[in-house]
C-alpha positions, 0 to 999 in steps of 0.5 A: 485786035483779035476776038479773044483780046477784044472779049477780055478788054470788054470784060475789064472795062465792064468790071471797072464801070461797076466798081464805083457802084460796088464801093458805093453799095458797100459804103451804104451797107456799112451805114455810111450816109453822104450828104452834099451840103451846098452853099450860095457861094464858097468863101462866104464866112457864114457858110464856113460856119455852116459847114463847121456845124454840119461836121459837128452833127456828122461826128455825133451821128457817126457814119455820115460824111458831109461834102461841102461845096458850092459855086464860086459866085452866087448864081443859080447856074453855078449851083445847078452844076454843083448839084449835077456833080452830086447826083453823079456821085450818088450821094444820099442827101442834098441840102441846098441854100438856094440862089434862086428858088425856081431855077434849081427845081428841075435839077432837084427834081432830077435828084429826087427821082434818083432817090436822093433826099433833097432839102433846102436851108437858109434860103429855100428851093420851091416846094416842088423841088425839095422835101422840106426847108429849114429856116434859121428863123421864121420870116416874120421874126427876122423882118420885124427884128430888122425894123427893130435894129434900124429903129434902135440905131437912131437916137429918136427912132426917126430917119431915112433907111436904105437896104443893101440886100443880096440878090433880087432872087434871093428867097430868104431876103425877099421874104424878110424885106416883105415882112419889114415893109408890112411892119413899117407902120409900126415905126412911123419914124423910119422912111425907107428910101431904097432897096438895092442889091450887092449880090452877096458880093463884097465889092458890089455890096460896097459900090451899092452902099457908097451909092447910097451915101452919095444919093441920099446925103441925109441917109441915117441907117443902112440895113443889110440882111446879108452877112457880106453886105453888112461888112461891106456897107460898114466899110463904106460908111467908114471910108466915107468918114460918116461914122456917127452920121450913118449907122449900119445894121442887119444880119452878120457874123460876130467875127466879121462885124466885131471890128465895125462895132468897135469903130462905131459904124455898127451899133448892133446887129443880129444873126442866128448861129450858122453853126447850129444851122449847119448842125440842124441841117444834117440832122434833119437830112439824115433823118430823112435818109433813114426813113423819116417823113418831112411835111407835117412832122417833128424831126429830132435834131440832136442837141437842137431838140426837135424841129416841127415842120408844117404841111408845107415842109417848112420848119424854123430854128429860133429867134435872131440874137442881137450883138452889140458892144457888150457881147460881140467880142465874146461871140467873135471867138466862136463864129 
């Protein structure tokens, strides 16, 4: 290759290399804000509903693009790869439901150093790795609600209960379980005999629930603060022919739990509205991109009103809502 051709080729390569940056700059000049919305894992109905709400917010705000993504399994390693890809795309904000609070901190710090606004929602990233955390409710309200649901599943409020949680490192579920333990003295009839982990996977959660039924033949309630675990546990009870002997409760989606409510394996359960959570998450992320401060501030969140964040950057949405035979089919049509 001669010198003239070499120079020409080099100029073309340099132009090509700067093209994505130029396109990105034009998009930002036009007001487009891109938010990477990271799920714990893809294929989870809870996060599908979160994405729906996120896109509702994007449409209401205008000039906002939601990039919904996540790993195929509930691992920190998978989320790290996803976040690295979003950093490479030069998104304006990243919102994460964390599979591990600490393992994500280094990659989140990298994003923050690039000027990307990083927040967590649902399951928190440790404070040094994000600006704010949007909790769907408060840990105290959720933990106490889980005990109340367990007691309500028993005719006399007495019996052995066990938990099928998500992962051992899931920040939100661990916090709720801690509140449950602290609140148990208010329910002297409840005897917590075991805490197991189904990794937010249907097969794993089913196996854990089945093992509990076998290990504790006098078990009365399985509580799962996981939208995957509650469905898997209800199926395990039904398959074991223990409907009416063992009840399942916890946090779940009406669309996924309605059949089990009607089958009798679930009396009642609770959940915040994941559509609202997705909506509020995008509103908060966009507020930060547009210059709002996080910790110690009250940020506007469209139809969700405003969300107050404490000095640690944590804000809560609402009290979990209870679903049972009287209303589950109505809400199952929504999410």
